[in-house]
N, C-alpha and C positions, 0 to 999 in steps of 0.2 A: 660810198663809204671808203673813204681813203684813210689809211693809216698813216700816221706820221712816220717818218723815216726812223725816228728814234724808237718808236714803239715796235716797228718791224725788226729793227736790229735787236732789240731786247728779247723778243720772241725767238728769233733765230738764235741768239746766244744761249737761251734757256734750253732750247731743243738740242743744241749741240752739246751743252754741258751735261745733259742727262744721258747721252750716248757715250760719253767719253769715260775713260778710267784713269785712275791716278797711278796705276802700275806701269812701269816702264816695259817689263817683259812678262808675259804670261805664257807658262808652258801648256801646250795643248794636252787635254785629257785623253787617256786611252779609251777606246770605245768599250762599252759595257756589254758583256754577253748577255743574251736574253734566254739562254736554255734553261730548262727546268732541271734542278738537281735530281739525280737518281736517288731513290730511297736507299739509305745504308742498310746493308744486310747485317744481322747481329753477328758478332764475332764468336766463332765457335773454336774453342781450343783444339789444336790438332797436335797429335803426337808426332814427333820427328820420324821421318821415314825410317831411319835406322832402328829406332825403338821398336816400331812395328815389326820390322823384319826380325829383330832379335827374339821377340815374343814368338813369332811364327817358327822361327828356326829352332828355338828351345823346345817348343811343343813337338815339332818334327823329330828332333833328335830324341826326345823322351819316348816317343812312339817307336822309333828305330831300335831302341834297346829294351823296350818293355819286356819282350819275351826272350831276351838274350842276357840273362843274368848269371849263367853258370858256365864255367870253363873246366873242362875235364882233363885229367892227366893220365898218363900211363903209369903202370905199376912201378913203385919205387922211383919215380921221376918227378922233377919240378920244372921240366922244360915245357913251355907253352907250345902246344902242337899247332901246326900251320892251319889246321881247319878252324881254330879259335882265334886266329890273328884278326879276322874281320870283326869279331865280337869285341875284342880289346880296342880296335881302332874306332868302332862306333862309340864306345864309352869315352875314348880319349877326345873324340870330336865334340861330344856333348859337354864334357868337363872343360874343355878349352873354350866353349862357347859361353858357358855359365861358370864364371870364375868363383862364384860363391858356393857352388854345389860341392859337397864332400861326400865321399863314399868310404865304406868299410869293405875291405877285401878279406873275406873270411875263408881261411884255408882249412881244408878237411883231408882226412885220410881214411883208408878202409880199416877193418878190424885187425888185420894182420900186423904184427909188430908190437913192440912195448908202448906203453902210454907216452913215455918220454920221447922215443923215437918218432912216433906219429905226430906229436905236438911240433917237433922240430921240422918234420917234413911238411906239415901243413903251413908252418911259417915260411919255409923256403918257397912253397907254391904261391902263397900270398905275395911275398916279396918279389917273385918272378913276374907276376902280373903287374905289381906296382912299378917295377923297373921298366917294363914294356910301355906302361902309361907315361912314364917320365921320358922315355925316349921319343914319345910322340908329343911332347910339349906340356904334359899335365904338371902343374906345380906339385911339389912334394907334400905340401900340407893338404891337398885335396883328397889323397888316397891313403888310408891307414890300413897296413896289413896286420891281421890278427890270426891266430891259429886256434882251432878247436880240436885238432887231432882227430881221434876217432870217437870223440865224446858226443858228437851230434850227427849220426848217420842220416842220410837222406832216405835210405831204404834199409829195412831190417832184413836180416837173413844172411845166408852164406852162398858162395858160388861167385864166379867171375862176373856174371851180369850184375849182381847186387854190388860187388865191390867196385866195379867200374863206375857205378852211379855215386859212390861215396868218395871217390878220389876227385876233388874238385875244389874250386874257389868260387864262392858266390859274391857277386857285386851288390851291395845293399846301400841305398841312399841313406844319408844321416839327416 
């Protein structure tokens, strides 16, 4: 079985034609990775770390002043005593942390003196606390000083112990 030269050349040409390409340049393809993709975890919204701290700090500051709402004064005085400066500072820290928080500074006096005098003294006491808060960075609109004079005593009666409890400024949240 001999094949003619012509037939052999035709077969060889057909085989070569099947192996050749018509492209002049072919870029090699990058190897394909065969790793399995990891399952995607559902996205959970996370609060920014600073917001989480603010909430925690705000709660911490609220707890720090929860039992420190009253500032007492000496007879016929509107000077904030040194022993109450930490109370004022704690409120300032909280108000500086929570800029939307507002407080009312309610000034009071004991029963001695006229109604007008005690209203003025209560106002001066409330304004003295407001001024201290302002010096500690609290915005003016956050603290409103008001006076009740001797109209709303904390304790009824007479005597120095009773009067000392009535000479005060109460810090109340709005």
